[in-house]
C-alpha positions as CSV (number, residue, x, y, z in Angstrom):
1,M,1.7,-16.8,12.1
2,T,1.0,-14.1,9.3
3,A,-1.8,-14.8,7.1
4,G,-1.3,-15.5,3.3
5,I,-1.7,-13.0,0.6
6,E,-4.9,-14.6,-0.4
7,E,-6.4,-13.9,2.9
8,W,-4.8,-10.2,3.1
9,W,-6.5,-9.6,-0.3
10,S,-9.7,-10.5,1.1
11,E,-9.0,-7.9,3.6
12,G,-8.7,-5.2,1.5
13,N,-10.6,-3.5,-1.6
14,L,-10.7,-2.3,-4.5
15,V,-10.9,1.6,-4.8
16,P,-11.9,3.5,-8.0
17,L,-9.2,5.9,-8.4
18,T,-8.9,8.5,-11.8
19,I,-5.2,8.5,-12.7
20,A,-3.8,10.8,-15.7
21,G,-7.4,11.0,-16.2
22,T,-7.8,7.4,-16.3
23,P,-10.6,5.3,-14.3
24,R,-8.6,2.9,-12.6
25,S,-9.0,0.1,-10.0
26,V,-6.1,0.1,-7.0
27,F,-5.9,-2.6,-4.5
28,V,-5.5,-0.8,-0.9
29,R,-5.7,-2.5,2.6
30,R,-7.0,-0.3,5.6
31,I,-6.2,-1.3,9.2
32,G,-5.7,0.3,12.6
33,S,-6.6,3.5,13.8
34,G,-4.6,7.2,14.7
35,P,-2.4,9.4,12.3
36,V,-2.5,8.2,9.1
37,M,0.8,6.2,8.0
38,T,1.0,5.4,4.2
39,L,3.4,2.5,3.6
40,L,5.1,2.0,-0.2
41,H,6.0,-1.2,-1.3
42,G,8.9,-2.2,-3.4
43,F,9.3,-4.3,-6.8
44,P,8.5,-7.0,-7.5
45,S,6.4,-7.8,-5.1
46,S,3.1,-5.7,-3.5
47,S,1.8,-4.7,0.1
48,Y,1.5,-8.1,1.1
49,D,5.3,-7.3,2.1
50,W,4.2,-5.1,5.1
51,A,2.1,-8.0,6.6
52,Q,4.5,-8.8,9.3
53,V,4.7,-5.1,9.9
54,V,1.4,-4.3,10.3
55,P,0.1,-5.8,13.6
56,V,2.3,-3.6,15.5
57,L,2.0,0.0,13.4
58,A,-1.9,-0.5,13.6
59,A,-2.0,-0.7,17.3
60,H,-0.7,3.2,16.6
61,H,-1.5,4.2,13.0
62,T,-4.5,4.1,10.5
63,L,-2.7,2.3,7.6
64,L,-3.2,3.1,4.3
65,I,-1.3,0.3,2.3
66,P,-2.0,0.4,-1.7
67,D,-0.7,-1.9,-4.2
68,F,0.8,0.0,-7.0
69,L,-0.5,-0.1,-10.4
70,G,0.4,-3.6,-12.0
71,F,1.4,-5.0,-9.0
72,G,-0.4,-7.8,-6.4
73,A,-4.4,-7.2,-6.7
74,S,-4.3,-3.9,-8.5
75,E,-5.5,-3.3,-11.7
76,K,-2.8,-4.3,-14.3
77,P,-3.3,-2.5,-18.0
78,A,-1.6,-4.4,-20.7
79,E,0.5,-2.5,-23.2
80,H,0.9,-0.1,-20.6
81,D,3.6,2.6,-19.9
82,Y,4.3,2.5,-16.4
83,S,6.4,4.9,-15.0
84,I,7.2,6.5,-11.3
85,H,5.5,9.5,-12.1
86,E,2.3,7.7,-12.4
87,Q,2.5,6.0,-9.0
88,A,2.7,9.0,-7.3
89,D,-0.3,10.0,-9.1
90,L,-2.1,7.2,-7.7
91,V,-1.0,7.4,-3.8
92,A,-2.0,11.4,-4.6
93,A,-5.2,10.1,-5.5
94,L,-5.6,7.9,-2.8
95,W,-4.8,10.3,-0.1
96,Q,-7.6,12.8,-1.7
97,H,-10.4,9.8,-2.1
98,E,-9.1,8.8,1.9
99,A,-9.4,13.0,2.8
100,V,-5.7,12.4,4.2
101,A,-4.4,15.6,5.5
102,S,-1.4,14.5,6.5
103,T,0.5,11.1,6.5
104,Q,3.4,9.7,7.5
105,L,5.3,8.0,4.8
106,V,7.0,4.8,4.9
107,A,8.8,3.3,1.7
108,H,10.7,0.3,0.5
109,D,12.6,0.3,-2.6
110,Y,10.3,1.1,-5.7
111,G,8.1,3.0,-3.3
112,T,11.4,4.9,-2.5
113,T,11.5,6.4,-5.8
114,V,7.4,7.4,-5.8
115,A,8.4,8.8,-1.8
116,Q,11.0,11.1,-3.6
117,E,8.4,12.2,-6.4
118,L,5.9,12.9,-3.6
119,L,8.8,14.6,-2.0
120,A,9.4,16.7,-4.9
121,R,5.6,17.8,-5.1
122,A,5.8,19.2,-1.9
123,A,8.7,21.4,-2.7
124,D,6.8,22.7,-5.9
125,G,3.9,23.5,-3.6
126,V,1.3,21.2,-5.4
127,L,0.8,18.6,-3.0
128,R,-2.4,18.8,-1.3
129,S,-1.4,16.3,2.1
130,R,1.1,17.0,4.0
131,L,4.3,14.8,4.9
132,T,4.9,15.0,8.5
133,N,7.5,12.2,8.6
134,L,9.5,10.0,6.1
135,T,11.0,6.6,6.6
136,L,12.8,4.8,3.4
137,L,14.1,1.1,3.5
138,N,16.6,0.1,1.0
139,G,16.0,1.7,-2.6
140,G,17.9,3.1,-5.6
141,I,17.5,6.7,-4.1
142,Y,20.9,7.7,-5.7
143,P,20.6,6.0,-8.8
144,E,24.4,6.6,-9.6
145,L,24.9,3.6,-7.1
146,H,22.0,1.4,-7.7
147,R,24.0,-2.2,-8.3
148,P,20.6,-4.3,-10.8
149,E,20.5,-7.5,-10.4
150,P,21.6,-9.3,-14.1
151,A,17.9,-10.1,-14.5
152,Q,16.9,-6.5,-13.9
153,E,19.3,-5.6,-16.9
154,T,18.1,-8.4,-19.1
155,L,14.2,-7.0,-18.7
156,L,15.2,-3.6,-19.8
157,D,16.7,-4.7,-22.8
158,P,13.6,-4.2,-25.7
159,E,14.4,-7.2,-27.2
160,T,14.7,-9.9,-24.2
161,G,12.5,-8.6,-21.9
162,P,9.6,-9.4,-23.3
163,L,10.4,-12.8,-24.1
164,I,11.8,-12.8,-20.3
165,S,8.1,-11.9,-19.0
166,A,6.7,-14.4,-21.1
167,S,9.0,-17.2,-19.9
168,L,9.0,-16.2,-16.2
169,T,8.3,-18.7,-13.5
170,A,7.6,-19.1,-9.9
171,E,10.9,-20.6,-9.9
172,L,12.9,-18.2,-12.1
173,M,11.9,-15.5,-9.9
174,A,13.2,-17.1,-6.7
175,T,16.2,-18.0,-8.2
176,A,16.7,-14.3,-9.1
177,L,15.9,-12.9,-6.2
178,A,17.8,-15.0,-4.0
179,P,20.8,-13.3,-4.0
180,T,19.2,-10.2,-3.0
181,F,17.9,-11.6,0.8
182,A,21.0,-12.0,3.4
183,E,22.9,-15.6,2.7
184,H,21.4,-17.1,6.3
185,Y,17.6,-16.4,5.3
186,D,15.6,-18.4,4.0
187,P,13.2,-16.6,1.5
188,S,11.2,-19.1,0.1
189,A,8.3,-18.5,1.9
190,D,8.3,-15.0,0.9
191,T,9.0,-15.3,-3.0
192,A,6.2,-18.1,-3.2
193,E,3.9,-15.3,-2.1
194,M,5.3,-12.8,-4.0
195,W,4.5,-15.0,-6.9
196,K,0.9,-14.9,-6.4
197,G,0.9,-11.3,-6.9
198,V,2.8,-11.2,-9.8
199,S,1.0,-14.0,-11.7
200,R,-2.4,-12.2,-10.4
201,G,-4.2,-11.0,-14.0
202,D,-1.3,-12.4,-16.0
203,G,1.1,-9.7,-14.3
204,R,4.3,-11.3,-15.3
205,L,3.5,-10.7,-18.9
206,H,3.9,-6.8,-18.1
207,F,7.5,-7.0,-16.2
208,H,9.5,-5.7,-18.9
209,R,7.3,-2.4,-18.5
210,L,7.5,-2.1,-15.3
211,I,11.2,-2.3,-14.5
212,H,11.3,1.0,-16.4
213,Y,11.5,2.7,-13.1
214,I,15.5,2.2,-13.5
215,T,15.3,4.2,-16.6
216,D,12.7,7.0,-15.1
217,R,15.6,7.2,-11.8
218,T,18.0,8.3,-14.1
219,V,16.0,10.7,-16.0
220,H,15.0,12.4,-13.1
221,R,18.0,11.9,-10.7
222,D,18.3,15.6,-9.7
223,R,15.1,16.2,-9.1
224,W,14.7,13.5,-6.8
225,V,17.8,13.6,-5.0
226,D,17.3,17.3,-4.7
227,A,14.0,16.5,-3.0
228,M,15.6,14.5,-0.8
229,E,18.2,16.4,0.4
230,T,16.5,19.4,1.0
231,S,13.3,18.2,2.2
232,G,12.2,19.8,5.6
233,V,10.5,16.6,6.1
234,P,12.0,14.6,9.6
235,T,13.8,11.3,7.6
236,T,14.9,7.8,8.8
237,F,16.9,5.4,6.7
238,I,16.2,1.9,7.9
239,W,18.9,-0.2,5.4
240,G,19.9,-3.5,5.3
241,L,23.4,-3.3,4.8
242,R,23.7,-7.0,3.3
243,D,22.1,-5.9,0.2
244,P,23.6,-6.4,-2.7
245,I,21.6,-4.1,-5.2
246,S,21.3,-0.5,-2.4
247,G,22.7,-1.6,1.0
248,A,26.3,-0.7,2.4
249,H,27.3,1.4,-0.3
250,M,24.2,3.3,-0.4
251,A,24.2,4.0,3.4
252,E,27.4,5.3,3.0
253,R,26.4,8.1,0.3
254,I,22.9,8.7,3.0
255,A,25.8,9.2,5.3
256,E,27.4,11.5,3.4
257,R,25.0,12.9,2.1
258,M,21.7,13.7,4.9
259,P,23.7,13.7,7.9
260,K,21.1,15.1,9.9
261,A,19.1,12.2,9.0
262,T,18.7,9.0,11.5
263,L,20.3,6.0,9.8
264,H,19.8,2.8,11.1
265,G,21.8,0.3,9.3
266,L,20.7,-3.5,10.0
267,T,24.0,-5.5,9.7
268,D,22.4,-8.8,8.8
269,V,19.9,-7.8,6.7
270,G,19.6,-8.1,2.8
271,H,18.0,-6.0,0.5
272,W,14.1,-6.9,2.4
273,P,13.8,-5.8,5.8
274,P,10.1,-5.7,6.2
275,L,10.2,-9.6,5.3
276,E,13.8,-10.4,6.8
277,A,13.4,-8.6,10.4
278,P,9.7,-7.5,10.8
279,Q,9.6,-6.5,14.7
280,R,13.3,-4.7,14.7
281,V,11.6,-2.8,11.1
282,A,8.7,-2.0,12.9
283,S,9.9,-0.4,16.2
284,L,12.0,1.4,14.3
285,I,9.0,2.9,12.2
286,L,7.5,3.7,15.2
287,A,10.5,5.0,17.0
288,A,11.0,7.5,14.0
289,G,6.9,9.0,13.7
290,A,7.8,9.5,17.6
291,S,11.0,11.4,17.5
292,G,9.7,13.4,13.9
């Protein structure tokens, strides 16, 4: 049985990183041995999303699993303009802190967009760490195809967003997230743990600020899509096809635009492959690294 998020936090560390010139405290879980693999989580959750995948991967890799700024156990600055570029700065700073020369990169949801910015920086020649392999899971990598849930659209509204953040409860969040899981899957335990991460340090109060990654995707669409489609990094997609947000319709575009990439469609999985099918996901991630 997977330990709870409190134990996950107890086995990680707060790492001091300078991000955009500002000192920040970032939660990082390190585990395993072997070539480095970095795992990036989604919205609105945290590094704990990978907890059920970690045991298999840690037998073969040194895992670096951070919480993004504003998420989980990382620092959650108030009245702050969160951005994908800043989160990419966080990952790059972590790699420098850990002296990571090369790494495999695995990303889900929000994390896939951070991964696209890191790919763009690699193409620009400014990324110090080498990406050896990329695995992406259910994210809005083609923003024009992204289908946000009503709660996300409400959070984006400058008037209603702050009100939603202020009134958010565990029950409301669980209700909003329920449609993003496959119909047969019971997400209650997962959303309960997510809420602990969201509510820690009053994190829910800036939900409407974190959601601006959706706007970032639109503004920087060409940079991020071009970087992904033209990258020479071996790329694998592990995709829950029952995801209403970025599911089968996104997978069709991936197959069309990136025919040389490996695409694994999970026909019985929704938006959360690391939670809904952790053993299959772990095996596919390992296989992607071996083939890359």
